[in-house]
N, C-alpha and C positions, 0 to 999 in steps of 0.2 A: 138636559140632553147630554148623554155621554159622548165624548170624542173618541174617534177611532185612532188608536196609536199603534204604530208598528213595534214589534218586539226588538228590532235592531236598534242600536244606539243612535242618537242624534249627535251633532257636533257638540251641543251643550253637555250631553252625557259624557263624552270623551273629556271635555274640559273639567267636568266635575271629578272624573276619575284621576286626571293628572294632578288636580289640586293646586294649592298655593305653594310656591317655592321660589327657587332662584330665577326661574323664568320671569317672575313678576318683579324681581329686583332689576333684571335686564330691562324690562318695560319701563320701570320708574326712571332709570338713568339714561333712557333714550327719549321716549315720547314725553317724559316729564319736562323736558327742556322747553316745551311750548309754554307751560305755566310758569316755569322759572323766568322765561323771557318776559311774560306779562307782568310778573311781580317786579322785575327790574325796571321795566318801562314805567309802570305806574308810580313806583316809589321815587325813581329819578326825577320824573316830571313834577311830582308833588313837592320835592325838595328844591328844585332849581327854578320853580315858577317865579319867586320874588327876584332872583338874580337875572333871569331872562327879561322880566318886565322892566327892571332897572336899566339893563343894557340897551334895550330897544325902545325905552320910553313908552310903555304901554299903560293904558287906562284900565279901570276895573273890568269893563266889558271885554276888552282884548285879552286881558290876563285870564279871565274865566274861560275864554274861548280856546285856550291852549289844549285843554283836555277834550274840548269839543271836537277839534280837528283829529286828535288821536282816535277817539272812539267813534267818530264818523267813519274813519278808515276801518276800525274793527267791525263796525256795523255792516258795512258793505262786504268786508271779508267773510263774516259769518254767513251773509246771504249767499255769496258765491260758493263758499267752502262747503256748504251742506250738499248741494247737488254734485259737486266735484267728488266729495267723499263717497257718495252713493254710486257714482258712475265709475270711478277709477280706483276705488279702494281707500283704506284708511291710512296706509303707510306713506304714500307719496306726498299728499298735502302737508303732512306733519314735517317731513324732511325739507321740502321746498320752503315752507313757512319759516322754519328756524334759520335756514341759510339766508333768506332775504331779510329777515329781522336783523341779523348781525351786520350785514352790509349797510342796511338803512340807518341803524343807530350810529355807526361809525361815521357815515357821511353827514348825519345831522349835526354832529359836534363841530363841523366846519361851516355851518350855515352863516353866510355873510350878512344876512338881513332877516327881519321877522317874516317876510314873505316866503323866503326859502325855508325858514325853520317850520312854518306852518305846513308847507308842502311835504317836507321830509317827515313831520309828525304824522300826517295823514297816511303816507306810504308805509311807515313803520307799523301803524295800527292795522292797516289792511293786511300786512304780512302775518301778524299774529292772528288776526281774525280768520284767515283762510284755514289755518291748521287746528283751531280749537275744537270745532264740532267733531272732526275726525278723531282727534286725540281723546276726547272725552268718551266717545263711542268705543274706541279701541280698548280703552282701559276696562270698560264694562264687559265687552265681548270676550276678552281673554281671561276674565276672572271667574272662579267658581261662584255660584249664586250667593252663598253665605258670606263670602269675602269681598263682595262688590263695594260695600260701604267703606271697608278698610282701604281698598285700593283707591277709591275715589278720594278719601281723606289724604292718603299718601300723595296722590297726584297733585291735589290742590295745596298740599304743604310745600310743594316746590315753588308755588307762588310766594308763600311766606318766606321761604329760603332766599328767593331773589330779593324780596323787600328787605330782609334782615341784612343781606350782603350789602345792599345799597346804603342802609342806615349806618352800618359799620364803617364803610368808606367815608361817609359824611362825617361821622364822629372823628375819624382820624384826620380829616381835612379841616373841619371847623365845628367843634362840639356845640357852639351856641348858634350855628346856622345863620351867621350874619354876613359872611363874605365867602360864599361857596364859589369855587371855580367850576362852573357848570359844564364847560366843554371837557375838561379833564375827567369830571365825574362820569360823563356819558361814555367816554372811551374806556375807562377802567371798568365801568359797570357791565359792558358787553362781554368781558372776558369769559365768565362762566357759561354764557350762552353759546360761545364759539366751541367750547369743550363738548357741550351736549349735542351740538349740531354734528360734530365729527362722530360721536358715538352712535347717533341715530343713523347716519349714512351706512354704517357697517352692521349694526346689530338690531335695529328695530324690526319687529315681525309684522307681517300682514295679518289681517283678521281671517281665520279659517271660516267664519260664518259668511263673510263676503265672498271668499273663494268658492264656497260650496254653492251659494245661490247663483254664482256666475258660471257654474259648470266646470270649474277648475279643481276637480276632485283630487288629482294627484298632488297639486300644490298645497291644498288644504291638509292632506295627510302629512306632507313634509313639514308644515308648520307645527302640527300636533306632535310629530316625532321630535322636532327640535325642543318643544316645550317639555316633552317627556324626558329627554336626555338632560336638559337643564335642571330638572328636578330630581335627577339621579334615580329614576325609576327603572325597573326591569322591563324588558320587551313585553308588549301585549298588543293584540290586534287593534289597529287604529281606524279600521274601516267604519263608516257610518252610513246611515240611510241617505239616499240621494234626495236632497231637498228639491222642491219645485223651482226650477231655474227661472230667472227673470230676464227676458230678452229686452234690454233697455234700448236697443237700436231701433226698435219699431215704435217706441213711444215718443210723443212730442216733447220738445225741450221744456223743462220746468214742470213736468207732470208730477214730480215729487211734491212741489209746493201745493198743487191742487189737492193731492191726497192729504197733506197736513192740515189744510183748511177745509177739508170735506166735512159733510154733515156729522159723520160719526166721531170726528176728532176736534171739531171746532171749539167746543166749550173747554176741552182740556187744553188746547193750544192757547186760547185767550187767557185762561187763568195762570198757566205756567209762564206765559210771556210776561204777564203783569208781575208775577212773583220774581222773575229774573230782573225786571225793571227795578223793583224795590230793593232787591239784594245788591244790585250794582250801584244804585243811588247811595245806599248806606256804605258800601265798600269805599266809594270815592270820598265820602265824608271822612272816613278814617284815614285816607291817603292824602287828601288835599286840605280839608278844613282843619283837621287836628294839627298837622304840621304848621299851618298858618297861625293858629291861636296859641299853640303851646309855648313859643318864646315869651309871649305876654304872661301866660299863667305861671310858667315855670319860674320866671324871674321874681314872682311875688309869693308863690306858695310851694316851692319845691327847691331842694338843694341839688337836685340832679339837672344836668343839662338837657335841653329839649331832644337832642339826638339820642341820649340814653333812655329818656322816657319813651320815645318812639320805638326804640329797639326792644325795650321790655314789653311795650304794648303789643307789638307785632308777635312776640313770642307767645302771648296769650291766645293767639289763634290756633296754636298747636293743640292745647288741651280742648279747645272748642271743637276742632275737627275730630279729635279722638272720641270725645263724649258723644258727638253726633253719630259717628260711625257705630259705636257700641250700642247706643239706644235704638237706632234705626234698624239694627240687625235683629233685634228681639221684639220690637214693638211696631205697630202700624205706622207707616210713613207719615200719614196725614197728621196724626197726633203729635209726633215728634217735631215736624216742621212748624206746627202751630206753637209748640212750646218755645222753640228758638226764636220765632218771630216776637212772641210776648217778651222774652228775655231781651231782645234787641230794643224794643220800644221802651221798656223800663230803664234800660241802661242809658239810652239817650236822654230820657227825662232826668235821670240822676246826674248826668253830666251837666245838663242845663241848670239844675238847682245848685250843684256844687260850684259851677263857674260864676253864676249870678250872685251867690251868697258868699263867695270867697272861701269856700270850704275845700282845702286841698284834698282831704279824704274823699269828699263827694265827687269831685271831677276826676280824680284818679280812678275811683271805683267805676264810674260811668264809662271812662275811656277804656279800661281793661275789659269791662263787661261787654261793651259794644264790639270790640275786636274779637272777643271770644265767641259771642253769639252770632255775629254776621258770618264768620267763617264756618260755623256749624250749619247755618242755613244753606250755604253753597253746597256742602257735601250731600245733604239729603236731596236738595232740589235737583242737582245735576244727575244723580242716579235715577230719580223718579222720571225725569224727562227722557232719559235713554230707554227706560223700561216700558213706557207707555206707547212707543211707536214701533210698528212692525219693521222688520229688518231692511226691506227695500227702500224705505223712506226714513230710516232711523237718523242718519246724519243730517238729513234735511230738516227733520223735526227739531233736532238739537240746534241746528243753525238758525232756524226761525226764532226759537225761544231766546237763544243767546243774542240774536240780533236786536230784539226788543229790549233785552237787558242793557245793551250798549247805549240805548237811548237814555236810560237812567244814568249811565256813566257820563254821557255827554252833558246832560242837564245839571247834574249835581254840582260840579265846580262853578258853572255859570250862575246857578241859583245862589250859591254861597257868596260869590263876589257881588252880585246885584242886590241881594237881600241885605247884606252887610252895608253896602253903600247907601241904600235907601233908608234903612232904619238906624244906622249908626251903631248897630250891635249885631253880634253873630248869634245871639240867643234865638231869635225867630227861626233861623235856618235849622238849628238843632231841634226846635219844637216840631218843625215839619218832618225831620228825620225820625222823631218819636212817633208821629201820627201814622206815617206810611206803613210800617210793619203791623200796626194794630188793625188797619183797614185790610191789609193782605191776609191777616189771620182769619178774618170773617169770610173772605172770598175762598180760601182753601177749603172751607166746609162745603162749598158748592161743587167741588170736583165730582164728576160723574161716577168715578170709581177709584179704588186703590189701584195699585199696579197689577198687571196681568197675573202675577203669582198669587195675589190675594183672590182674584176672581177664580183662578183654577181650583183653589181650595173649596170655594163655595160651590163650584160645579162638580166637585168630587171626581175629577178626572185624573188620569195618570200623571204623576209628577213630571213636570217639564213639558206637557202638551201645550200649555199656553205660556210657558216661562220664557223669559228673555233669551233670545238667541235661538229658540226652538221654532218660533213662528217664522218659517223661512219661505213662505209662499207670498203671493201678492198682498198688497197693503190692505185690501178689503177684508181678508180672512180674519185677521186679529180683531178688527172692529166688529165684525159679525158675531164672533164668539163672545166678545165683551158685552154686546147688546143682549145676547141670550142669557148671560149670567147676571144681568142687572136686576 
């Protein structure tokens, strides 16, 4: 059944016309601060865990719970941040999140006891979690369709930049990571996040898609005009067809979550949530387990210090993200995400074999392969999540999937500490890390559909009728069209 599409341009059409340019550089160095903060937070805690455990005399369970408290905060932040982003827009949660993160980390460095440190870690995690769904959605909504993967890769590279900054500071302080001054590291680590917070307050743009469905047409045109001027384009008409407005004041609180878990989206939500769980579980393996075992491995099989090995390893995430962005721009999303999941599983197995057999080449290759592939998974996964949900529940959909991903982040360090304590070896933990992406690979095949862009091609409708950002009516409209195309 063909869709009826107006001849006048949509917001998506105008963004396609504006194209990629300096306005997206502005976006990267403002909203990207959320992911920079996440990278700093994860890398800092991963490096200081032994020092914190020694100062506060923690056992294996309490040590593993450090990341649990952080990502419990991120979990709740994602849950709350989704509806907030759909109700109040994408810009404000990002700014408030960055500001609260900076204050929280600085205060955490003065924690007088483990109890206070746990509470501060929870608050810092919640601060990051509130802004992440809105930030991820904003990056996709302000990007032309072909360049979404590139922008997602650039955004997530800020996470790597934060981690690399942290590892560089660790290297300058203690290359062999034996006597880290964790309080000073936290204070120095927060400096880049403060800079990004200031730039966001002044230059971060609101989403014109959100403004359009909120009935704020004039403001939406002003944002589009700013994007046009940033990209140094000549004047052209920026008016667009009026989308169906969504009056959220008449809806019950939390209605977005009901739509996300509704019958038409339930299977997609479950599979995407599990995929986020696996991706976060593996990411924390690279940020917590690897730093914990590298001092032992590097002392026997490497001439490089553990801090340098980590710095090199994190840099492998950049080609991983670039490769994922390039492949997913030209090939079906499902196939590429399955490829990177397979890549992750094989890399973890290679690390296990190399570490157990004393092969320096083997565990180096597994380490770098895991960091490369896991980062690639995140790029494709986060764009797909944003694409499959209609605009009025888009941030909520991202928030729910991110939220379940944080469960993986909470359990991964705890699983590492407990499995290592029970078995006397870290190998079983990495075997689990190899099995999870292979299971996820099979589940991806059960996704009901590709993204709406793929469905629109099958329906042979006007380009953009079902594309991301163009479905600006109520949440049921996109699902109904998807069902017709199935």
